[in-house]
Chimera marker file (.cmm) of the C-alpha trace (Angstrom):
<marker_set name="trace">
<marker id="1" x="1.759" y="-16.858" z="-20.339" r="1" g="1" b="0" radius="0.5"/>
<marker id="2" x="3.249" y="-18.305" z="-17.223" r="1" g="1" b="0" radius="0.5"/>
<marker id="3" x="6.523" y="-18.815" z="-15.418" r="1" g="1" b="0" radius="0.5"/>
<marker id="4" x="8.935" y="-20.926" z="-17.458" r="1" g="1" b="0" radius="0.5"/>
<marker id="5" x="7.613" y="-19.810" z="-20.841" r="1" g="1" b="0" radius="0.5"/>
<marker id="6" x="10.488" y="-19.377" z="-23.325" r="1" g="1" b="0" radius="0.5"/>
<marker id="7" x="10.237" y="-16.963" z="-26.246" r="1" g="1" b="0" radius="0.5"/>
<marker id="8" x="12.717" y="-16.953" z="-29.146" r="1" g="1" b="0" radius="0.5"/>
<marker id="9" x="13.199" y="-13.341" z="-30.283" r="1" g="1" b="0" radius="0.5"/>
<marker id="10" x="14.475" y="-12.641" z="-33.807" r="1" g="1" b="0" radius="0.5"/>
<marker id="11" x="15.273" y="-8.960" z="-34.257" r="1" g="1" b="0" radius="0.5"/>
<marker id="12" x="15.141" y="-6.991" z="-37.498" r="1" g="1" b="0" radius="0.5"/>
<marker id="13" x="18.933" y="-6.570" z="-37.404" r="1" g="1" b="0" radius="0.5"/>
<marker id="14" x="19.371" y="-10.362" z="-37.608" r="1" g="1" b="0" radius="0.5"/>
<marker id="15" x="20.294" y="-10.866" z="-33.955" r="1" g="1" b="0" radius="0.5"/>
<marker id="16" x="18.384" y="-13.249" z="-31.704" r="1" g="1" b="0" radius="0.5"/>
<marker id="17" x="18.035" y="-14.336" z="-28.097" r="1" g="1" b="0" radius="0.5"/>
<marker id="18" x="15.739" y="-16.290" z="-25.773" r="1" g="1" b="0" radius="0.5"/>
<marker id="19" x="13.535" y="-14.643" z="-23.145" r="1" g="1" b="0" radius="0.5"/>
<marker id="20" x="12.337" y="-16.842" z="-20.297" r="1" g="1" b="0" radius="0.5"/>
<marker id="21" x="9.623" y="-15.707" z="-17.894" r="1" g="1" b="0" radius="0.5"/>
<marker id="22" x="10.882" y="-16.258" z="-14.348" r="1" g="1" b="0" radius="0.5"/>
<marker id="23" x="8.029" y="-14.508" z="-12.531" r="1" g="1" b="0" radius="0.5"/>
<marker id="24" x="4.517" y="-13.760" z="-13.776" r="1" g="1" b="0" radius="0.5"/>
<marker id="25" x="2.274" y="-11.676" z="-11.522" r="1" g="1" b="0" radius="0.5"/>
<marker id="26" x="0.899" y="-9.065" z="-13.969" r="1" g="1" b="0" radius="0.5"/>
<marker id="27" x="-0.853" y="-7.166" z="-11.188" r="1" g="1" b="0" radius="0.5"/>
<marker id="28" x="2.505" y="-6.692" z="-9.371" r="1" g="1" b="0" radius="0.5"/>
<marker id="29" x="5.633" y="-7.875" z="-11.164" r="1" g="1" b="0" radius="0.5"/>
<marker id="30" x="6.965" y="-9.563" z="-14.296" r="1" g="1" b="0" radius="0.5"/>
<marker id="31" x="10.536" y="-10.815" z="-14.534" r="1" g="1" b="0" radius="0.5"/>
<marker id="32" x="12.337" y="-12.106" z="-17.607" r="1" g="1" b="0" radius="0.5"/>
<marker id="33" x="15.720" y="-13.645" z="-18.160" r="1" g="1" b="0" radius="0.5"/>
<marker id="34" x="17.340" y="-12.947" z="-21.540" r="1" g="1" b="0" radius="0.5"/>
<marker id="35" x="19.976" y="-15.421" z="-22.687" r="1" g="1" b="0" radius="0.5"/>
<marker id="36" x="21.328" y="-17.474" z="-25.585" r="1" g="1" b="0" radius="0.5"/>
<marker id="37" x="22.322" y="-14.340" z="-27.472" r="1" g="1" b="0" radius="0.5"/>
<marker id="38" x="23.580" y="-14.524" z="-31.027" r="1" g="1" b="0" radius="0.5"/>
<marker id="39" x="27.024" y="-13.035" z="-31.799" r="1" g="1" b="0" radius="0.5"/>
<marker id="40" x="28.403" y="-10.503" z="-31.143" r="1" g="1" b="0" radius="0.5"/>
<marker id="41" x="26.406" y="-10.030" z="-27.901" r="1" g="1" b="0" radius="0.5"/>
<marker id="42" x="27.020" y="-13.674" z="-26.955" r="1" g="1" b="0" radius="0.5"/>
<marker id="43" x="30.726" y="-12.794" z="-26.684" r="1" g="1" b="0" radius="0.5"/>
<marker id="44" x="30.018" y="-9.940" z="-24.240" r="1" g="1" b="0" radius="0.5"/>
<marker id="45" x="27.153" y="-11.017" z="-21.983" r="1" g="1" b="0" radius="0.5"/>
<marker id="46" x="25.993" y="-14.216" z="-20.340" r="1" g="1" b="0" radius="0.5"/>
<marker id="47" x="22.515" y="-12.809" z="-19.758" r="1" g="1" b="0" radius="0.5"/>
<marker id="48" x="20.240" y="-9.917" z="-18.847" r="1" g="1" b="0" radius="0.5"/>
<marker id="49" x="17.519" y="-9.849" z="-16.203" r="1" g="1" b="0" radius="0.5"/>
<marker id="50" x="14.533" y="-7.588" z="-16.850" r="1" g="1" b="0" radius="0.5"/>
<marker id="51" x="11.979" y="-6.679" z="-14.205" r="1" g="1" b="0" radius="0.5"/>
<marker id="52" x="8.702" y="-4.768" z="-14.488" r="1" g="1" b="0" radius="0.5"/>
<marker id="53" x="7.181" y="-3.576" z="-11.180" r="1" g="1" b="0" radius="0.5"/>
<marker id="54" x="3.587" y="-2.259" z="-11.285" r="1" g="1" b="0" radius="0.5"/>
<marker id="55" x="1.840" y="-0.030" z="-8.788" r="1" g="1" b="0" radius="0.5"/>
<marker id="56" x="-1.742" y="1.004" z="-9.440" r="1" g="1" b="0" radius="0.5"/>
<marker id="57" x="-2.815" y="4.410" z="-8.199" r="1" g="1" b="0" radius="0.5"/>
<marker id="58" x="-6.124" y="6.183" z="-8.422" r="1" g="1" b="0" radius="0.5"/>
<marker id="59" x="-5.810" y="7.244" z="-12.068" r="1" g="1" b="0" radius="0.5"/>
<marker id="60" x="-2.836" y="5.369" z="-13.496" r="1" g="1" b="0" radius="0.5"/>
<marker id="61" x="-0.354" y="2.550" z="-13.234" r="1" g="1" b="0" radius="0.5"/>
<marker id="62" x="3.234" y="3.408" z="-12.333" r="1" g="1" b="0" radius="0.5"/>
<marker id="63" x="5.896" y="1.177" z="-13.857" r="1" g="1" b="0" radius="0.5"/>
<marker id="64" x="9.470" y="0.638" z="-12.731" r="1" g="1" b="0" radius="0.5"/>
<marker id="65" x="11.442" y="-1.218" z="-15.377" r="1" g="1" b="0" radius="0.5"/>
<marker id="66" x="14.949" y="-2.363" z="-14.518" r="1" g="1" b="0" radius="0.5"/>
<marker id="67" x="17.695" y="-4.452" z="-16.057" r="1" g="1" b="0" radius="0.5"/>
<marker id="68" x="20.744" y="-6.292" z="-14.765" r="1" g="1" b="0" radius="0.5"/>
<marker id="69" x="23.392" y="-7.024" z="-17.380" r="1" g="1" b="0" radius="0.5"/>
<marker id="70" x="25.843" y="-9.849" z="-16.722" r="1" g="1" b="0" radius="0.5"/>
<marker id="71" x="29.216" y="-9.463" z="-18.438" r="1" g="1" b="0" radius="0.5"/>
<marker id="72" x="31.081" y="-12.597" z="-19.506" r="1" g="1" b="0" radius="0.5"/>
<marker id="73" x="34.344" y="-11.192" z="-18.126" r="1" g="1" b="0" radius="0.5"/>
<marker id="74" x="35.929" y="-8.077" z="-16.687" r="1" g="1" b="0" radius="0.5"/>
<marker id="75" x="37.288" y="-7.372" z="-20.177" r="1" g="1" b="0" radius="0.5"/>
<marker id="76" x="33.808" y="-7.198" z="-21.696" r="1" g="1" b="0" radius="0.5"/>
<marker id="77" x="32.340" y="-5.057" z="-18.899" r="1" g="1" b="0" radius="0.5"/>
<marker id="78" x="33.243" y="-1.682" z="-20.561" r="1" g="1" b="0" radius="0.5"/>
<marker id="79" x="31.539" y="-2.692" z="-23.820" r="1" g="1" b="0" radius="0.5"/>
<marker id="80" x="28.502" y="-3.915" z="-21.913" r="1" g="1" b="0" radius="0.5"/>
<marker id="81" x="28.427" y="-0.568" z="-20.094" r="1" g="1" b="0" radius="0.5"/>
<marker id="82" x="28.171" y="1.185" z="-23.488" r="1" g="1" b="0" radius="0.5"/>
<marker id="83" x="25.299" y="-1.120" z="-24.422" r="1" g="1" b="0" radius="0.5"/>
<marker id="84" x="23.608" y="-0.268" z="-21.112" r="1" g="1" b="0" radius="0.5"/>
<marker id="85" x="23.724" y="3.448" z="-22.038" r="1" g="1" b="0" radius="0.5"/>
<marker id="86" x="21.938" y="2.738" z="-25.329" r="1" g="1" b="0" radius="0.5"/>
<marker id="87" x="19.490" y="0.456" z="-23.552" r="1" g="1" b="0" radius="0.5"/>
<marker id="88" x="18.755" y="3.137" z="-20.949" r="1" g="1" b="0" radius="0.5"/>
<marker id="89" x="17.808" y="5.622" z="-23.710" r="1" g="1" b="0" radius="0.5"/>
<marker id="90" x="15.647" y="3.080" z="-25.536" r="1" g="1" b="0" radius="0.5"/>
<marker id="91" x="13.825" y="2.154" z="-22.316" r="1" g="1" b="0" radius="0.5"/>
<marker id="92" x="13.247" y="5.825" z="-21.438" r="1" g="1" b="0" radius="0.5"/>
<marker id="93" x="11.770" y="6.385" z="-24.911" r="1" g="1" b="0" radius="0.5"/>
<marker id="94" x="9.522" y="3.340" z="-24.530" r="1" g="1" b="0" radius="0.5"/>
<marker id="95" x="8.300" y="4.485" z="-21.112" r="1" g="1" b="0" radius="0.5"/>
<marker id="96" x="7.554" y="7.959" z="-22.533" r="1" g="1" b="0" radius="0.5"/>
<marker id="97" x="5.446" y="6.278" z="-25.229" r="1" g="1" b="0" radius="0.5"/>
<marker id="98" x="3.660" y="4.273" z="-22.543" r="1" g="1" b="0" radius="0.5"/>
<marker id="99" x="2.983" y="7.460" z="-20.595" r="1" g="1" b="0" radius="0.5"/>
<marker id="100" x="1.151" y="8.974" z="-23.561" r="1" g="1" b="0" radius="0.5"/>
<marker id="101" x="-1.195" y="5.988" z="-23.394" r="1" g="1" b="0" radius="0.5"/>
<marker id="102" x="-1.824" y="6.415" z="-19.671" r="1" g="1" b="0" radius="0.5"/>
<marker id="103" x="0.980" y="4.395" z="-18.040" r="1" g="1" b="0" radius="0.5"/>
<marker id="104" x="3.673" y="6.272" z="-16.089" r="1" g="1" b="0" radius="0.5"/>
<marker id="105" x="7.062" y="4.741" z="-15.393" r="1" g="1" b="0" radius="0.5"/>
<marker id="106" x="10.794" y="5.011" z="-14.909" r="1" g="1" b="0" radius="0.5"/>
<marker id="107" x="13.692" y="2.705" z="-15.622" r="1" g="1" b="0" radius="0.5"/>
<marker id="108" x="17.058" y="1.691" z="-14.268" r="1" g="1" b="0" radius="0.5"/>
<marker id="109" x="19.856" y="-0.268" z="-15.866" r="1" g="1" b="0" radius="0.5"/>
<marker id="110" x="22.216" y="-1.948" z="-13.423" r="1" g="1" b="0" radius="0.5"/>
<marker id="111" x="25.585" y="-3.347" z="-14.509" r="1" g="1" b="0" radius="0.5"/>
<link id1="1" id2="2" r="1" g="1" b="0" radius="0.2"/>
<link id1="2" id2="3" r="1" g="1" b="0" radius="0.2"/>
<link id1="3" id2="4" r="1" g="1" b="0" radius="0.2"/>
<link id1="4" id2="5" r="1" g="1" b="0" radius="0.2"/>
<link id1="5" id2="6" r="1" g="1" b="0" radius="0.2"/>
<link id1="6" id2="7" r="1" g="1" b="0" radius="0.2"/>
<link id1="7" id2="8" r="1" g="1" b="0" radius="0.2"/>
<link id1="8" id2="9" r="1" g="1" b="0" radius="0.2"/>
<link id1="9" id2="10" r="1" g="1" b="0" radius="0.2"/>
<link id1="10" id2="11" r="1" g="1" b="0" radius="0.2"/>
<link id1="11" id2="12" r="1" g="1" b="0" radius="0.2"/>
<link id1="12" id2="13" r="1" g="1" b="0" radius="0.2"/>
<link id1="13" id2="14" r="1" g="1" b="0" radius="0.2"/>
<link id1="14" id2="15" r="1" g="1" b="0" radius="0.2"/>
<link id1="15" id2="16" r="1" g="1" b="0" radius="0.2"/>
<link id1="16" id2="17" r="1" g="1" b="0" radius="0.2"/>
<link id1="17" id2="18" r="1" g="1" b="0" radius="0.2"/>
<link id1="18" id2="19" r="1" g="1" b="0" radius="0.2"/>
<link id1="19" id2="20" r="1" g="1" b="0" radius="0.2"/>
<link id1="20" id2="21" r="1" g="1" b="0" radius="0.2"/>
<link id1="21" id2="22" r="1" g="1" b="0" radius="0.2"/>
<link id1="22" id2="23" r="1" g="1" b="0" radius="0.2"/>
<link id1="23" id2="24" r="1" g="1" b="0" radius="0.2"/>
<link id1="24" id2="25" r="1" g="1" b="0" radius="0.2"/>
<link id1="25" id2="26" r="1" g="1" b="0" radius="0.2"/>
<link id1="26" id2="27" r="1" g="1" b="0" radius="0.2"/>
<link id1="27" id2="28" r="1" g="1" b="0" radius="0.2"/>
<link id1="28" id2="29" r="1" g="1" b="0" radius="0.2"/>
<link id1="29" id2="30" r="1" g="1" b="0" radius="0.2"/>
<link id1="30" id2="31" r="1" g="1" b="0" radius="0.2"/>
<link id1="31" id2="32" r="1" g="1" b="0" radius="0.2"/>
<link id1="32" id2="33" r="1" g="1" b="0" radius="0.2"/>
<link id1="33" id2="34" r="1" g="1" b="0" radius="0.2"/>
<link id1="34" id2="35" r="1" g="1" b="0" radius="0.2"/>
<link id1="35" id2="36" r="1" g="1" b="0" radius="0.2"/>
<link id1="36" id2="37" r="1" g="1" b="0" radius="0.2"/>
<link id1="37" id2="38" r="1" g="1" b="0" radius="0.2"/>
<link id1="38" id2="39" r="1" g="1" b="0" radius="0.2"/>
<link id1="39" id2="40" r="1" g="1" b="0" radius="0.2"/>
<link id1="40" id2="41" r="1" g="1" b="0" radius="0.2"/>
<link id1="41" id2="42" r="1" g="1" b="0" radius="0.2"/>
<link id1="42" id2="43" r="1" g="1" b="0" radius="0.2"/>
<link id1="43" id2="44" r="1" g="1" b="0" radius="0.2"/>
<link id1="44" id2="45" r="1" g="1" b="0" radius="0.2"/>
<link id1="45" id2="46" r="1" g="1" b="0" radius="0.2"/>
<link id1="46" id2="47" r="1" g="1" b="0" radius="0.2"/>
<link id1="47" id2="48" r="1" g="1" b="0" radius="0.2"/>
<link id1="48" id2="49" r="1" g="1" b="0" radius="0.2"/>
<link id1="49" id2="50" r="1" g="1" b="0" radius="0.2"/>
<link id1="50" id2="51" r="1" g="1" b="0" radius="0.2"/>
<link id1="51" id2="52" r="1" g="1" b="0" radius="0.2"/>
<link id1="52" id2="53" r="1" g="1" b="0" radius="0.2"/>
<link id1="53" id2="54" r="1" g="1" b="0" radius="0.2"/>
<link id1="54" id2="55" r="1" g="1" b="0" radius="0.2"/>
<link id1="55" id2="56" r="1" g="1" b="0" radius="0.2"/>
<link id1="56" id2="57" r="1" g="1" b="0" radius="0.2"/>
<link id1="57" id2="58" r="1" g="1" b="0" radius="0.2"/>
<link id1="58" id2="59" r="1" g="1" b="0" radius="0.2"/>
<link id1="59" id2="60" r="1" g="1" b="0" radius="0.2"/>
<link id1="60" id2="61" r="1" g="1" b="0" radius="0.2"/>
<link id1="61" id2="62" r="1" g="1" b="0" radius="0.2"/>
<link id1="62" id2="63" r="1" g="1" b="0" radius="0.2"/>
<link id1="63" id2="64" r="1" g="1" b="0" radius="0.2"/>
<link id1="64" id2="65" r="1" g="1" b="0" radius="0.2"/>
<link id1="65" id2="66" r="1" g="1" b="0" radius="0.2"/>
<link id1="66" id2="67" r="1" g="1" b="0" radius="0.2"/>
<link id1="67" id2="68" r="1" g="1" b="0" radius="0.2"/>
<link id1="68" id2="69" r="1" g="1" b="0" radius="0.2"/>
<link id1="69" id2="70" r="1" g="1" b="0" radius="0.2"/>
<link id1="70" id2="71" r="1" g="1" b="0" radius="0.2"/>
<link id1="71" id2="72" r="1" g="1" b="0" radius="0.2"/>
<link id1="72" id2="73" r="1" g="1" b="0" radius="0.2"/>
<link id1="73" id2="74" r="1" g="1" b="0" radius="0.2"/>
<link id1="74" id2="75" r="1" g="1" b="0" radius="0.2"/>
<link id1="75" id2="76" r="1" g="1" b="0" radius="0.2"/>
<link id1="76" id2="77" r="1" g="1" b="0" radius="0.2"/>
<link id1="77" id2="78" r="1" g="1" b="0" radius="0.2"/>
<link id1="78" id2="79" r="1" g="1" b="0" radius="0.2"/>
<link id1="79" id2="80" r="1" g="1" b="0" radius="0.2"/>
<link id1="80" id2="81" r="1" g="1" b="0" radius="0.2"/>
<link id1="81" id2="82" r="1" g="1" b="0" radius="0.2"/>
<link id1="82" id2="83" r="1" g="1" b="0" radius="0.2"/>
<link id1="83" id2="84" r="1" g="1" b="0" radius="0.2"/>
<link id1="84" id2="85" r="1" g="1" b="0" radius="0.2"/>
<link id1="85" id2="86" r="1" g="1" b="0" radius="0.2"/>
<link id1="86" id2="87" r="1" g="1" b="0" radius="0.2"/>
<link id1="87" id2="88" r="1" g="1" b="0" radius="0.2"/>
<link id1="88" id2="89" r="1" g="1" b="0" radius="0.2"/>
<link id1="89" id2="90" r="1" g="1" b="0" radius="0.2"/>
<link id1="90" id2="91" r="1" g="1" b="0" radius="0.2"/>
<link id1="91" id2="92" r="1" g="1" b="0" radius="0.2"/>
<link id1="92" id2="93" r="1" g="1" b="0" radius="0.2"/>
<link id1="93" id2="94" r="1" g="1" b="0" radius="0.2"/>
<link id1="94" id2="95" r="1" g="1" b="0" radius="0.2"/>
<link id1="95" id2="96" r="1" g="1" b="0" radius="0.2"/>
<link id1="96" id2="97" r="1" g="1" b="0" radius="0.2"/>
<link id1="97" id2="98" r="1" g="1" b="0" radius="0.2"/>
<link id1="98" id2="99" r="1" g="1" b="0" radius="0.2"/>
<link id1="99" id2="100" r="1" g="1" b="0" radius="0.2"/>
<link id1="100" id2="101" r="1" g="1" b="0" radius="0.2"/>
<link id1="101" id2="102" r="1" g="1" b="0" radius="0.2"/>
<link id1="102" id2="103" r="1" g="1" b="0" radius="0.2"/>
<link id1="103" id2="104" r="1" g="1" b="0" radius="0.2"/>
<link id1="104" id2="105" r="1" g="1" b="0" radius="0.2"/>
<link id1="105" id2="106" r="1" g="1" b="0" radius="0.2"/>
<link id1="106" id2="107" r="1" g="1" b="0" radius="0.2"/>
<link id1="107" id2="108" r="1" g="1" b="0" radius="0.2"/>
<link id1="108" id2="109" r="1" g="1" b="0" radius="0.2"/>
<link id1="109" id2="110" r="1" g="1" b="0" radius="0.2"/>
<link id1="110" id2="111" r="1" g="1" b="0" radius="0.2"/>
</marker_set>
């Protein structure tokens, strides 16, 4: 995969979006832009930015995973904030699963 690659994601709940790789340096950082959401998310957000930062240590790789959520308007910001809370929990769970396989990390969700 390389910068500019676009991936169409179809979720089990019927929703979909496009993920575009904006930076691809797997030894340091990966950045994705999520956009073209299906409804109802398309009514709330213009896009999300996801970033994975990697730092190798002696025995493991530390991961910092962060998101920026872009609300379509000030009216949709509160609903997007609720989504960010759910996203934060899902990301924490995913990073815990990664830790059990030898990758340590933490996450942030920025509105």
